[in-house]
Backbone as CSV, one residue per row, in Angstrom:
resi,resn,N_x,N_y,N_z,CA_x,CA_y,CA_z,C_x,C_y,C_z
1,MET,37.761,34.885,-20.509,37.454,34.030,-19.350,36.316,33.096,-19.734
2,THR,36.492,31.855,-19.434,35.484,30.874,-19.818,34.588,30.564,-18.637
3,ASP,33.359,30.153,-18.944,32.432,29.765,-17.879,32.896,28.477,-17.238
4,PRO,32.694,28.332,-15.927,33.058,27.073,-15.270,32.251,25.926,-15.827
5,ALA,32.864,24.765,-15.852,32.174,23.573,-16.379,30.946,23.275,-15.550
6,ARG,29.898,22.873,-16.230,28.659,22.527,-15.536,28.461,21.022,-15.531
7,SER,27.889,20.555,-14.424,27.617,19.124,-14.312,26.359,18.779,-15.095
8,HIS,26.377,17.645,-15.731,25.201,17.158,-16.460,24.786,15.799,-15.905
9,GLY,24.832,15.694,-14.578,24.499,14.421,-13.931,23.015,14.138,-13.959
10,SER,22.608,13.100,-13.228,21.222,12.631,-13.284,20.390,13.089,-12.096
11,LYS,20.917,14.048,-11.324,20.168,14.504,-10.159,18.848,15.114,-10.600
12,SER,17.772,14.791,-9.887,16.461,15.324,-10.236,15.879,16.105,-9.071
13,ILE,14.982,17.036,-9.390,14.293,17.810,-8.374,12.865,17.295,-8.304
14,ARG,12.391,16.967,-7.116,11.053,16.420,-6.964,10.096,17.460,-6.411
15,ALA,8.930,17.558,-7.031,7.928,18.498,-6.541,7.409,18.025,-5.205
16,SER,7.107,18.965,-4.326,6.604,18.620,-3.011,5.593,19.661,-2.582
17,ALA,4.574,19.231,-1.849,3.540,20.160,-1.400,4.037,21.012,-0.245
18,ALA,5.075,20.574,0.442,5.590,21.287,1.598,7.088,21.149,1.635
19,PRO,7.799,22.128,2.235,9.249,22.002,2.328,9.649,20.814,3.173
20,ARG,10.768,20.194,2.799,11.245,19.044,3.546,11.659,19.455,4.957
21,ASP,11.307,18.649,5.949,11.698,18.893,7.327,13.155,18.491,7.496
22,LEU,14.044,19.504,7.592,15.472,19.217,7.650,15.875,18.566,8.962
23,MET,15.003,18.618,9.970,15.303,17.996,11.258,14.797,16.562,11.339
24,ALA,14.039,16.129,10.329,13.498,14.768,10.338,14.605,13.759,10.086
25,PRO,14.518,12.579,10.735,15.547,11.555,10.528,15.595,11.120,9.069
26,ALA,16.782,10.950,8.556,16.937,10.481,7.182,16.710,8.980,7.134
27,PRO,16.140,8.477,6.033,15.957,7.028,5.926,17.301,6.316,5.900
28,ARG,17.307,5.099,6.395,18.528,4.308,6.407,18.926,3.928,4.984
29,PRO,20.201,3.740,4.740,20.634,3.300,3.411,19.926,2.006,3.016
30,GLY,19.354,1.984,1.831,18.645,0.790,1.371,17.248,0.641,1.939
31,ALA,16.737,1.679,2.627,15.395,1.598,3.202,14.351,1.434,2.095
32,TRP,13.286,0.731,2.409,12.194,0.516,1.466,11.585,1.873,1.122
33,ALA,11.439,2.148,-0.184,11.043,3.485,-0.623,9.647,3.494,-1.235
34,ALA,8.779,4.348,-0.704,7.440,4.539,-1.253,7.366,5.920,-1.890
35,SER,6.902,5.964,-3.135,6.715,7.233,-3.844,5.270,7.297,-4.310
36,VAL,4.605,8.424,-4.029,3.185,8.552,-4.335,2.931,9.807,-5.165
37,VAL,2.194,9.654,-6.264,1.759,10.781,-7.084,0.276,10.995,-6.830
38,THR,-0.092,12.199,-6.395,-1.467,12.446,-5.989,-1.845,13.903,-6.174
39,LEU,-3.136,14.169,-6.338,-3.639,15.533,-6.362,-3.819,16.087,-4.954
40,PHE,-3.681,15.228,-3.959,-3.881,15.631,-2.569,-2.699,15.202,-1.710
41,PRO,-1.548,15.838,-1.894,-0.355,15.450,-1.131,-0.521,15.609,0.374
42,GLU,-1.429,16.508,0.781,-1.642,16.711,2.214,-2.284,15.501,2.886
43,ALA,-2.774,14.560,2.077,-3.372,13.341,2.633,-2.322,12.361,3.160
44,PHE,-1.051,12.638,2.857,0.028,11.740,3.261,0.963,12.408,4.259
45,PRO,1.512,11.666,5.233,1.376,10.225,5.392,0.043,9.768,5.964
46,GLY,-0.795,10.701,6.484,-2.082,10.278,7.006,-1.918,9.255,8.117
47,VAL,-2.697,8.204,8.052,-2.643,7.168,9.082,-1.295,6.450,9.107
48,LEU,-0.563,6.526,7.991,0.756,5.882,7.933,1.762,6.578,8.849
49,GLY,1.445,7.777,9.296,2.324,8.490,10.198,2.093,8.148,11.658
50,HIS,1.221,7.186,11.914,0.906,6.803,13.283,1.251,5.334,13.544
51,SER,1.217,4.957,14.798,1.411,3.578,15.225,2.715,2.996,14.676
52,LEU,2.686,1.723,14.309,3.910,1.026,13.901,4.508,1.594,12.622
53,THR,3.659,1.905,11.640,4.192,2.440,10.387,4.785,3.834,10.592
54,GLY,4.176,4.630,11.467,4.700,5.953,11.757,6.033,5.899,12.477
55,THR,6.147,4.992,13.443,7.412,4.819,14.153,8.502,4.347,13.203
56,ALA,8.147,3.416,12.310,9.118,2.905,11.340,9.561,3.991,10.379
57,LEU,8.650,4.913,10.026,8.996,6.030,9.153,9.987,6.956,9.857
58,LYS,9.736,7.254,11.132,10.628,8.115,11.905,11.989,7.454,12.113
59,ASP,11.974,6.121,12.235,13.225,5.383,12.455,13.995,5.134,11.162
60,GLY,13.425,5.536,10.029,14.119,5.382,8.760,14.062,3.992,8.167
61,LEU,13.109,3.160,8.628,12.973,1.815,8.062,12.332,1.855,6.679
62,TRP,11.621,2.934,6.388,11.073,3.146,5.055,10.990,4.651,4.815
63,SER,10.893,5.044,3.567,10.831,6.465,3.228,9.582,6.742,2.406
64,LEU,9.120,7.987,2.470,7.921,8.395,1.742,8.203,9.679,0.972
65,ASP,7.991,9.635,-0.335,8.166,10.798,-1.207,6.828,11.059,-1.892
66,VAL,6.221,12.204,-1.624,4.901,12.527,-2.173,5.032,13.619,-3.229
67,THR,4.525,13.365,-4.412,4.594,14.312,-5.524,3.205,14.860,-5.824
68,ASP,3.090,16.169,-5.827,1.832,16.852,-6.103,1.605,16.918,-7.613
69,LEU,0.621,16.195,-8.097,0.327,16.167,-9.534,-0.010,17.560,-10.063
70,ARG,-0.617,18.391,-9.229,-1.036,19.723,-9.665,0.157,20.589,-10.079
71,ARG,1.320,20.337,-9.531,2.515,21.115,-9.879,2.879,20.992,-11.360
72,PHE,2.407,19.943,-12.000,2.737,19.699,-13.406,1.599,20.109,-14.330
73,GLY,0.546,20.692,-13.762,-0.595,21.119,-14.552,-0.282,22.316,-15.426
74,GLU,-1.203,22.620,-16.333,-1.007,23.700,-17.294,-1.865,24.912,-16.969
75,GLY,-1.350,26.072,-17.344,-2.122,27.294,-17.207,-2.168,27.853,-15.805
76,ARG,-2.918,28.915,-15.687,-3.041,29.621,-14.413,-3.592,28.737,-13.305
77,HIS,-4.501,27.848,-13.694,-5.160,26.997,-12.691,-4.540,25.597,-12.593
78,ARG,-3.391,25.432,-13.243,-2.691,24.142,-13.172,-3.621,22.979,-13.537
79,LYS,-4.240,23.073,-14.688,-5.202,22.066,-15.129,-4.505,20.746,-15.430
80,VAL,-5.063,19.640,-14.919,-4.446,18.324,-15.093,-5.335,17.351,-15.867
81,ASP,-6.534,17.781,-16.236,-7.493,16.865,-16.844,-8.168,17.491,-18.052
82,ASP,-8.940,16.671,-18.766,-9.721,17.177,-19.894,-10.859,16.204,-20.156
83,ARG,-11.761,16.625,-21.060,-12.930,15.798,-21.364,-12.526,14.495,-22.059
84,PRO,-13.235,13.406,-21.824,-12.886,12.128,-22.447,-13.107,12.133,-23.949
85,ALA,-12.161,11.573,-24.689,-12.316,11.427,-26.133,-13.516,10.530,-26.420
86,GLY,-14.332,10.928,-27.369,-15.516,10.144,-27.671,-16.739,10.576,-26.899
87,GLY,-16.557,11.551,-25.979,-17.683,12.049,-25.208,-17.930,11.240,-23.949
88,GLY,-18.855,11.691,-23.163,-19.184,11.010,-21.921,-19.011,11.924,-20.725
89,ALA,-19.423,11.421,-19.575,-19.387,12.213,-18.351,-17.990,12.249,-17.747
90,GLY,-17.764,13.274,-16.941,-16.540,13.337,-16.165,-15.333,13.847,-16.925
91,LEU,-14.179,13.729,-16.277,-12.904,14.184,-16.819,-11.855,13.082,-16.672
92,VAL,-10.815,13.176,-17.500,-9.755,12.167,-17.506,-8.413,12.862,-17.292
93,LEU,-7.552,12.287,-16.447,-6.230,12.843,-16.221,-5.393,12.714,-17.488
94,ARG,-4.750,13.797,-17.887,-4.001,13.843,-19.141,-2.688,13.067,-19.056
95,PRO,-2.314,12.370,-20.140,-1.095,11.553,-20.112,0.183,12.370,-20.026
96,ASP,0.195,13.573,-20.667,1.409,14.376,-20.609,1.663,14.915,-19.202
97,ILE,0.592,15.265,-18.497,0.711,15.767,-17.127,1.137,14.640,-16.180
98,VAL,0.431,13.521,-16.273,0.741,12.392,-15.398,2.135,11.848,-15.703
99,GLY,2.485,11.785,-16.982,3.797,11.278,-17.368,4.929,12.105,-16.780
100,ALA,4.780,13.431,-16.820,5.810,14.315,-16.262,5.944,14.105,-14.764
101,ALA,4.820,13.917,-14.089,4.852,13.686,-12.639,5.515,12.355,-12.315
102,LEU,5.216,11.319,-13.094,5.812,10.012,-12.860,7.318,10.037,-13.093
103,GLU,7.753,10.793,-14.080,9.186,10.903,-14.351,9.908,11.523,-13.152
104,ALA,9.267,12.509,-12.518,9.875,13.168,-11.366,9.801,12.312,-10.110
105,ALA,8.731,11.518,-10.008,8.488,10.779,-8.768,9.057,9.367,-8.757
106,ARG,9.326,8.830,-9.927,9.650,7.407,-10.040,10.771,6.978,-9.103
107,GLY,10.481,5.939,-8.320,11.461,5.380,-7.404,11.738,3.930,-7.755
108,PRO,12.420,3.205,-6.881,12.717,1.800,-7.157,11.478,0.924,-7.037
109,GLY,11.501,-0.203,-7.718,10.387,-1.138,-7.642,9.330,-0.882,-8.691
110,PRO,8.224,-1.618,-8.643,7.181,-1.512,-9.658,6.400,-0.206,-9.568
111,MET,5.717,0.126,-10.669,4.834,1.286,-10.713,3.406,0.760,-10.726
112,ILE,2.581,1.248,-9.796,1.229,0.718,-9.605,0.203,1.837,-9.676
113,TYR,-0.862,1.577,-10.410,-1.999,2.496,-10.491,-3.148,1.879,-9.706
114,LEU,-3.658,2.598,-8.715,-4.787,2.099,-7.915,-6.063,2.250,-8.720
115,SER,-6.676,1.118,-9.076,-7.815,1.136,-9.991,-8.785,0.009,-9.660
116,PRO,-10.108,0.271,-9.679,-11.080,-0.787,-9.394,-11.094,-1.898,-10.436
117,ARG,-10.491,-1.677,-11.595,-10.471,-2.722,-12.615,-9.186,-3.557,-12.522
118,GLY,-8.331,-3.241,-11.556,-7.057,-3.937,-11.428,-7.160,-5.302,-10.764
119,ARG,-6.029,-5.957,-10.666,-5.954,-7.250,-9.998,-6.158,-7.060,-8.500
120,PRO,-6.996,-7.879,-7.857,-7.239,-7.720,-6.427,-5.942,-7.822,-5.612
121,PHE,-5.750,-6.881,-4.719,-4.579,-6.883,-3.852,-4.778,-7.914,-2.751
122,ASP,-3.728,-8.675,-2.453,-3.844,-9.700,-1.415,-2.547,-9.782,-0.618
123,GLN,-2.543,-10.660,0.380,-1.398,-10.766,1.267,-0.148,-11.238,0.533
124,ALA,-0.324,-12.091,-0.444,0.817,-12.570,-1.221,1.482,-11.422,-1.977
125,ARG,0.665,-10.516,-2.537,1.235,-9.364,-3.246,1.929,-8.422,-2.270
126,ALA,1.377,-8.275,-1.075,2.008,-7.435,-0.058,3.374,-7.996,0.317
127,ARG,3.462,-9.309,0.467,4.751,-9.932,0.812,5.761,-9.739,-0.319
128,HIS,5.290,-9.849,-1.548,6.180,-9.687,-2.702,6.713,-8.256,-2.768
129,LEU,5.845,-7.268,-2.538,6.284,-5.878,-2.548,7.255,-5.595,-1.400
130,ALA,6.978,-6.168,-0.231,7.838,-5.949,0.934,9.231,-6.516,0.713
131,ALA,9.330,-7.535,-0.125,10.635,-8.155,-0.393,11.453,-7.358,-1.401
132,GLY,10.837,-6.361,-2.037,11.528,-5.560,-3.044,12.059,-4.262,-2.471
133,PRO,12.533,-3.372,-3.354,13.140,-2.117,-2.901,12.140,-1.011,-2.618
134,GLY,10.913,-1.148,-3.117,9.927,-0.095,-2.911,8.857,-0.129,-3.980
135,VAL,8.083,0.962,-4.091,6.989,1.024,-5.053,6.664,2.481,-5.361
136,THR,6.198,2.732,-6.599,5.688,4.047,-6.992,4.202,3.901,-7.260
137,LEU,3.386,4.700,-6.580,1.934,4.587,-6.677,1.328,5.825,-7.335
138,LEU,0.398,5.608,-8.245,-0.346,6.682,-8.884,-1.777,6.642,-8.373
139,CYS,-2.219,7.740,-7.761,-3.585,7.831,-7.247,-4.461,8.517,-8.290
140,GLY,-5.434,7.809,-8.795,-6.318,8.361,-9.802,-7.389,9.257,-9.211
141,ARG,-8.024,10.029,-10.079,-9.154,10.885,-9.705,-10.082,10.999,-10.903
142,PHE,-11.241,11.574,-10.685,-12.234,11.773,-11.741,-12.597,10.429,-12.383
143,GLU,-12.611,10.368,-13.736,-12.954,9.114,-14.407,-11.752,8.193,-14.563
144,GLY,-10.572,8.666,-14.182,-9.379,7.833,-14.303,-8.275,8.549,-15.050
145,VAL,-7.320,7.773,-15.564,-6.165,8.328,-16.259,-6.147,7.833,-17.699
146,ASP,-5.627,8.642,-18.590,-5.501,8.266,-19.999,-4.747,6.937,-20.121
147,GLN,-5.321,5.999,-20.858,-4.757,4.658,-20.988,-3.317,4.673,-21.495
148,ARG,-2.972,5.663,-22.305,-1.640,5.698,-22.911,-0.519,5.807,-21.886
149,VAL,-0.783,6.516,-20.795,0.268,6.639,-19.780,0.451,5.318,-19.037
150,LEU,-0.626,4.568,-18.871,-0.527,3.247,-18.242,0.256,2.292,-19.131
151,ASP,0.017,2.378,-20.427,0.727,1.520,-21.369,2.201,1.914,-21.485
152,GLU,2.458,3.214,-21.521,3.826,3.709,-21.683,4.730,3.252,-20.548
153,TYR,4.209,3.299,-19.328,5.016,2.925,-18.167,4.767,1.489,-17.705
154,GLU,3.965,0.761,-18.478,3.656,-0.634,-18.152,3.234,-0.757,-16.692
155,MET,2.308,0.109,-16.299,1.887,0.166,-14.911,0.972,-0.997,-14.557
156,GLU,1.214,-1.555,-13.403,0.359,-2.613,-12.872,-0.865,-1.953,-12.234
157,GLU,-2.037,-2.477,-12.552,-3.263,-1.954,-11.951,-3.673,-2.856,-10.797
158,VAL,-3.942,-2.243,-9.644,-4.265,-2.986,-8.430,-5.555,-2.450,-7.829
159,SER,-6.421,-3.352,-7.389,-7.711,-2.992,-6.808,-7.821,-3.513,-5.374
160,LEU,-8.527,-2.757,-4.530,-8.807,-3.226,-3.167,-10.059,-4.087,-3.107
161,GLY,-10.862,-4.043,-4.142,-12.095,-4.835,-4.142,-13.072,-4.321,-5.166
162,ASP,-14.228,-4.951,-5.223,-15.241,-4.612,-6.217,-16.119,-3.452,-5.741
163,PHE,-15.491,-2.306,-5.589,-16.205,-1.088,-5.232,-15.393,0.092,-5.754
164,VAL,-16.012,1.277,-5.784,-15.365,2.456,-6.349,-15.191,3.528,-5.283
165,LEU,-13.983,4.073,-5.184,-13.681,5.184,-4.282,-13.610,6.475,-5.081
166,THR,-13.615,7.613,-4.399,-13.521,8.890,-5.097,-12.110,9.148,-5.620
167,GLY,-11.138,8.438,-5.123,-9.758,8.598,-5.569,-8.900,7.479,-5.032
168,GLY,-7.643,7.462,-5.439,-6.770,6.352,-5.072,-5.999,6.530,-3.779
169,GLU,-6.186,7.649,-3.075,-5.386,7.923,-1.886,-5.634,6.923,-0.765
170,ILE,-6.888,6.612,-0.481,-7.192,5.647,0.580,-6.655,4.273,0.213
171,ALA,-6.829,3.895,-1.057,-6.319,2.603,-1.522,-4.796,2.548,-1.416
172,ALA,-4.122,3.658,-1.750,-2.673,3.705,-1.676,-2.197,3.531,-0.242
173,GLN,-2.878,4.165,0.700,-2.483,4.042,2.100,-2.720,2.622,2.611
174,ALA,-3.805,1.994,2.162,-4.071,0.618,2.572,-2.995,-0.323,2.038
175,LEU,-2.643,-0.151,0.763,-1.594,-0.985,0.168,-0.263,-0.794,0.893
176,LEU,0.079,0.452,1.186,1.343,0.727,1.866,1.339,0.161,3.283
177,ASP,0.239,0.312,3.997,0.161,-0.215,5.357,0.355,-1.732,5.371
178,ALA,-0.350,-2.423,4.471,-0.256,-3.885,4.413,1.157,-4.345,4.070
179,THR,1.879,-3.538,3.302,3.231,-3.903,2.871,4.276,-3.527,3.908
180,ILE,4.202,-2.310,4.418,5.223,-1.796,5.341,5.283,-2.609,6.623
181,ARG,4.136,-3.070,7.112,4.137,-3.833,8.359,4.885,-5.161,8.223
182,LEU,5.146,-5.583,6.983,5.876,-6.834,6.763,7.382,-6.613,6.658
183,LEU,7.821,-5.348,6.628,9.249,-5.068,6.526,9.963,-5.469,7.817
184,PRO,11.184,-5.961,7.714,11.938,-6.352,8.906,12.066,-5.192,9.894
185,GLY,11.746,-5.468,11.152,11.908,-4.476,12.195,10.696,-3.625,12.468
186,VAL,9.670,-3.672,11.599,8.484,-2.838,11.805,7.610,-3.412,12.917
187,ILE,7.377,-4.707,12.868,6.634,-5.385,13.928,7.631,-6.150,14.781
188,GLY,7.641,-5.874,16.076,8.619,-6.490,16.958,8.559,-8.003,16.982
189,ASN,7.344,-8.549,17.081,7.169,-10.002,17.135,6.807,-10.504,15.749
190,GLN,7.802,-11.004,15.015,7.573,-11.445,13.640,6.578,-12.588,13.563
191,ALA,6.415,-13.318,14.667,5.458,-14.432,14.675,4.043,-13.925,14.457
192,SER,3.797,-12.660,14.816,2.459,-12.094,14.635,2.034,-12.120,13.176
193,THR,2.972,-11.848,12.275,2.638,-11.823,10.849,2.543,-13.233,10.271
194,GLU,3.090,-14.200,10.972,3.075,-15.571,10.469,1.797,-16.307,10.846
195,GLU,1.069,-15.792,11.852,-0.119,-16.474,12.347,-1.415,-15.776,11.956
196,GLU,-1.331,-14.622,11.307,-2.528,-13.851,11.021,-3.258,-14.369,9.779
197,SER,-4.400,-13.748,9.496,-5.213,-14.163,8.356,-4.425,-14.126,7.058
198,PHE,-4.648,-15.155,6.233,-4.075,-15.307,4.891,-2.611,-15.728,4.893
199,SER,-1.944,-15.753,6.054,-0.527,-16.110,6.064,-0.307,-17.533,5.567
200,ASP,-1.268,-18.429,5.839,-1.140,-19.800,5.347,-2.355,-20.211,4.525
201,GLY,-3.070,-19.220,3.994,-4.232,-19.509,3.158,-5.534,-19.618,3.908
202,LEU,-5.532,-19.345,5.210,-6.739,-19.445,6.027,-7.015,-18.133,6.743
203,LEU,-8.273,-17.945,7.167,-8.604,-16.815,8.020,-8.053,-17.068,9.420
204,GLU,-7.832,-15.986,10.144,-7.229,-16.114,11.471,-8.248,-16.634,12.486
205,HIS,-7.754,-17.368,13.474,-8.589,-17.911,14.552,-9.041,-16.799,15.492
206,PRO,-10.085,-17.022,16.326,-10.534,-16.010,17.293,-9.478,-15.763,18.370
207,HIS,-9.535,-14.561,18.958,-8.611,-14.199,20.030,-9.382,-13.900,21.314
208,PHE,-8.755,-14.135,22.469,-9.364,-13.860,23.766,-8.302,-13.310,24.714
209,THR,-8.753,-12.539,25.703,-7.845,-12.052,26.745,-8.657,-11.788,28.011
210,LYS,-8.047,-11.198,29.032,-8.746,-10.921,30.291,-9.859,-9.894,30.071
211,PRO,-10.939,-9.977,30.874,-11.192,-10.905,31.990,-11.633,-12.283,31.507
212,ALA,-11.474,-13.272,32.360,-11.809,-14.646,31.983,-13.303,-14.823,31.745
213,ASP,-14.103,-14.019,32.456,-15.561,-14.076,32.303,-16.057,-12.661,32.039
214,TRP,-16.680,-12.447,30.890,-17.242,-11.141,30.546,-18.653,-11.319,30.013
215,GLN,-19.607,-10.673,30.685,-21.019,-10.738,30.296,-21.513,-12.182,30.218
216,GLY,-20.945,-13.041,31.071,-21.332,-14.445,31.068,-20.657,-15.275,29.993
217,ARG,-19.776,-14.670,29.240,-19.036,-15.362,28.188,-17.617,-15.627,28.685
218,THR,-17.213,-16.870,28.607,-15.911,-17.257,29.144,-14.920,-17.629,28.046
219,ILE,-13.644,-17.551,28.394,-12.593,-17.954,27.465,-12.646,-19.471,27.300
220,PRO,-12.547,-19.995,26.074,-12.517,-21.450,25.885,-11.462,-22.098,26.783
221,ALA,-11.850,-23.170,27.474,-10.983,-23.800,28.466,-9.648,-24.255,27.883
222,VAL,-9.653,-24.666,26.636,-8.419,-25.179,26.036,-7.319,-24.116,26.017
223,LEU,-7.718,-22.829,25.923,-6.731,-21.755,25.840,-6.062,-21.459,27.171
224,THR,-6.646,-21.920,28.250,-6.040,-21.730,29.570,-5.549,-23.039,30.158
225,SER,-5.494,-24.073,29.318,-5.088,-25.407,29.797,-3.589,-25.538,29.976
226,GLY,-2.818,-24.708,29.275,-1.367,-24.829,29.336,-0.822,-25.885,28.396
227,ASP,-1.699,-26.567,27.670,-1.277,-27.605,26.718,-1.110,-26.952,25.344
228,HIS,0.128,-26.643,24.960,0.382,-25.902,23.733,-0.028,-26.660,22.478
229,ALA,0.079,-27.965,22.507,-0.323,-28.768,21.354,-1.834,-28.677,21.139
230,LYS,-2.592,-28.763,22.252,-4.043,-28.668,22.142,-4.474,-27.265,21.703
231,VAL,-3.767,-26.240,22.198,-4.067,-24.863,21.796,-3.849,-24.687,20.296
232,ALA,-2.720,-25.201,19.793,-2.407,-25.089,18.370,-3.450,-25.809,17.524
233,ALA,-3.872,-26.998,17.982,-4.875,-27.765,17.242,-6.215,-27.044,17.247
234,TRP,-6.593,-26.454,18.383,-7.860,-25.720,18.478,-7.849,-24.525,17.537
235,ARG,-6.759,-23.785,17.532,-6.662,-22.616,16.666,-6.731,-23.004,15.193
236,ARG,-6.089,-24.116,14.853,-6.133,-24.587,13.472,-7.555,-24.971,13.073
237,ASP,-8.246,-25.678,13.950,-9.626,-26.083,13.679,-10.527,-24.866,13.492
238,GLN,-10.318,-23.845,14.331,-11.119,-22.634,14.233,-10.860,-21.897,12.922
239,SER,-9.601,-21.824,12.535,-9.250,-21.162,11.278,-9.892,-21.870,10.090
240,GLU,-9.838,-23.171,10.094,-10.417,-23.936,8.993,-11.934,-23.775,8.954
241,ALA,-12.568,-23.806,10.129,-14.026,-23.681,10.183,-14.476,-22.298,9.717
242,LEU,-13.790,-21.260,10.148,-14.141,-19.903,9.740,-13.961,-19.714,8.238
243,THR,-12.863,-20.226,7.712,-12.600,-20.086,6.279,-13.636,-20.850,5.461
244,ARG,-13.981,-22.029,5.900,-14.943,-22.858,5.181,-16.320,-22.202,5.121
245,THR,-16.754,-21.572,6.221,-18.094,-20.996,6.265,-18.164,-19.575,5.703
246,ARG,-17.102,-18.776,5.911,-17.146,-17.372,5.506,-16.559,-17.095,4.125
247,ARG,-15.570,-17.877,3.730,-14.892,-17.648,2.459,-14.740,-18.952,1.689
248,PRO,-15.823,-19.447,1.089,-15.776,-20.723,0.362,-14.708,-20.761,-0.729
249,GLY,-14.536,-19.641,-1.444,-13.527,-19.610,-2.501,-12.129,-19.769,-1.948
250,LEU,-11.838,-19.085,-0.847,-10.537,-19.197,-0.191,-10.321,-20.601,0.336
251,TRP,-11.382,-21.207,0.873,-11.306,-22.580,1.393,-10.999,-23.568,0.266
252,ALA,-11.634,-23.367,-0.870,-11.393,-24.255,-2.016,-9.950,-24.160,-2.478
253,ARG,-9.391,-22.932,-2.522,-7.989,-22.772,-2.906,-7.045,-23.406,-1.890
254,TYR,-7.423,-23.323,-0.631,-6.619,-23.939,0.437,-6.591,-25.465,0.270
255,LEU,-7.750,-26.034,-0.034,-7.808,-27.483,-0.217,-6.984,-27.924,-1.418
256,ASP,-6.984,-27.089,-2.460,-6.189,-27.421,-3.645,-4.693,-27.503,-3.328
257,THR,-4.237,-26.667,-2.411,-2.812,-26.681,-2.052,-2.432,-27.910,-1.244
258,LYS,-3.450,-28.568,-0.672,-3.187,-29.745,0.171,-3.263,-31.042,-0.612
259,ARG,-3.656,-30.961,-1.890,-3.797,-32.176,-2.682,-2.476,-32.568,-3.338
């Protein structure tokens, strides 16, 4: 009697910090896919599970796959790091450990490492990511990750700004939030994303609502005039003035686009 034939397909098993909720709605076919590799899987979805992004996740407009890096560690304590070559303070995430996790977690779209030395993340990059199939994010810890794994996977390094966090989890959630809100159907009024800061290279204009008089401060008369052309012109003037005074570099780039 011979053994039954075995399949040698490409199905993979993904590590997870918790069992999958079998009652949770499945993502829609072709939904934007986010995959995150982290030492703290319990940090996700975090704030992404609330408000518009949380509703979109429940509705299957996007999916989230979180891979626990510790599952790929070595030894009794699942060690994932070691001392830096050449000496120095801190620890570095090992390339063999991170590589194995990335192989298990890799989804569609680019692979991004959240790093303070990376290219600054901006609205244009968020729009570009939202137009794609998804993203795989690596959250660093300690002194960072072995350079070889970044080179091997040709990972894009992305930064939130000129400051250092204790890890990449907060940065990953910020990047995902900025991207997911641009997906079709996440925000009901698409015009909201077209008028906000950076959508046309300028900071957003001030906003006002009821009451008309608060603490002696009143809503600018033009906004209650009913003249839509004047309202649009006022908002444009405010956006330009704010950008010019608060973000000179952004203002200079805006002027370059108008030449």
